C-alpha positions, -999 to +999 in steps of 0.1 A: -810+617-704-781+638-715-780+659-683-777+627-663-747+616-684-730+649-677-736+646-639-723+610-637-685+619-635-693+644-608-712+618-588-684+593-591-658+618-579-680+627-549-685+591-539-648+583-542-640+613-520-664+601-494-650+566-494-615+578-490-625+600-460-641+570-444-610+548-450-588+575-435-610+577-404-608+540-399-571+538-404-562+566-381-558+556-344-585+567-320-577+600-304-579+602-266-600+630-252-582+658-236-573+651-200-592+675-178-587+681-141-605+659-116-613+673-082-622+650-052-635+660-018-623+633+006-637+631+041-610+634+068-605+605+091-610+607+128-580+622+147-564+633+114-542+664+116-545+663+154-510+674+164-502+655+195-523+629+213-558+624+200-580+632+231-617+625+236-630+657+221-656+665+195-640+673+161-659+691+134-663+670+102-640+682+075-628+672+040-598+676+018-600+690-017-575+675-041-573+682-079-556+657-102-544+664-137-516+654-160-489+673-177-469+655-204-457+623-187-464+633-151-494+631-128-500+661-105-521+665-074-527+702-064-500+712-089-474+689-072-459+659-091-469+626-075-461+602-104-434+594-111-429+596-073-406+624-062-389+630-029-402+639-004-436+624-010-459+651+003-479+681-009-504+707+006-541+702+004-570+725+013-591+714+043-626+727+047-649+722+077-686+722+079-685+758+092-666+768+060-633+773+077-605+767+052-568+761+058-539+744+041-525+712+057-494+692+046-503+657+034-479+628+029-489+598+007-481+563-003-485+553-039-491+518-051-486+514-089-499+483-107-493+480-144-522+465-163-518+440-192-527+451-227-525+438-262-491+442-280-507+455-312-530+480-294-530+516-302-526+527-266-494+520-246-489+514-209-519+512-186-516+519-149-538+515-118-527+538-089-538+536-053-531+568-034-531+565+004-530+599+023-516+603+058-508+632+080-474+642+093-479+620+125-485+589+104-522+587+110-546+580+081-557+614+067-588+603+048-614+576+054-607+560+020-578+559-005-580+573-041-580+550-071-568+564-104-565+550-139-538+562-163-530+555-199-500+564-220-508+576-255-487+572-287-468+604-278-458+589-244-481+614-225-502+603-196-540+607-196-564+602-168-592+578-176-608+573-141-606+589-106-627+575-078-626+568-040-615+534-031-628+511-003-626+525+032-595+518+051-595+488+074-595+501+110-602+488+145-633+498+164-622+523+191-639+526+224-651+560+237-627+559+266-596+554+245-598+569+211-563+568+196-553+570+160-532+539+161-534+505+145-524+488+177-556+490+199-550+474+233-587+470+239-591+450+207-562+428+216-576+423+251-611+413+239-595+388+214-574+374+243-605+371+265-624+352+238-595+328+234-595+322+272-632+316+272-629+291+243-601+272+262-621+270+295-652+254+279-661+219+293-645+192+273-657+156+269-635+129+282-630+097+263-651+077+287-681+099+282-678+122+312-671+159+310-642+180+323-648+216+334-649+240+364-662+225+396-685+242+421-656+257+442-636+268+413-616+236+413-611+219+379-628+185+378-605+161+359-614+130+340-617+098+361-587+082+345-550+088+341-535+105+312-519+081+287-489+087+266-511+088+235-530+117+249-501+141+246-477+124+222-500+130+193-501+168+199-488+183+167-478+216+184-459+197+211-441+175+186-433+205+165-412+220+193-398+186+204-387+174+170-357+196+166-343+182+199-352+145+195-342+141+159-305+151+163-303+130+195-316+099+178-294+104+148-264+108+171-271+076+189-276+056+157-243+070+143-225+061+175-238+026+175-228+021+138-193+035+145-188+011+175-199-019+155-177-009+125-147-004+148-152-037+165-153-056+132-123-037+117-103-045+149-111-082+147-100-083+111-067-066+118-060-089+148-068-120+127-046-108+099-017-102+123-018-137+138-021-153+104+011-136+091+029-145+124+020-182+121+033-182+085+066-167+096+069-192+124+061-221+101+088-211+076+114-213+104+105-249+114+112-265+079+147-280+089+131-299+118+107-315+094+137-328+073+153-341+104+122-360+113+122-374+078+158-387+083+149-402+116+121-420+099+144-434+072+169-446+098+142-463+118+132-482+087+167-494+081+169-505+117+137-526+113+150-541+081+182-550+099+163-567+127+144-587+101+176-598+085+190-608+119+158-628+127+160-646+094+196-655+099+189-668+134+160-689+121+183-705+095+209-713+120+184-732+142+172-753+112+207-764+105 
């Protein structure tokens, strides 16, 4: 019993030391693994690195070897800085064919950087998703697929590679054997699309009366057995879309002209009526003395009548006497 009591302080000290180590391990941020180089072998695209016109010839399959690694806060490809992007945006890559022929070719690139969201209280800093598209010096696509990279910035502001993989193959047109050109603008593809459009437009269409309209026996178009009405073409959205910028200003101009004419006519009538009203008032003010003269004449006429009445009364009295 006594030996156990002597070992108890030692056991307590060891247990406290183990707990403190576990706490420190939980409190410390997770350390990122050391960024190691990543090497990709990318298949070269057709007509890549073909200086001049890409002719109809058999080309040996080949691939590019590119090694990615980080150094402090930069991303390097074949020991050339590509992020942050320098100028010029190009580097040399080793090309190897199936017959083990190796050579160095210049490669230009386009870099699409997409920052990824992360939690503000996270131990890691910025996250980046990079899409690297490789082209040759003639502007043709150098590889069949781009490269997708994932980068993270640690607490010391150093970049670390977390993923490197080939992306989806580039979107390209299907070239014919007679015309293989490393160009996005393939005339054959445009011609086939145009012919499909013409074929769709020349299909027989049903008329509104139930008959069909299409090509006749002699190559003459058979039309519907009725006349085209205004509603057949006036409702075409494409036609009205081109006609609206012409009709709308014309109609608005006509309406504005009519409103201006009516307003001018009304204002002119008001001005003329006001002018005649003021002129009549002035003329009436000048004829006031004539009114007084007529009043005097009226008074004198009354006196004359009264005088005649007095004379008639005097004459009647004389006859009675």
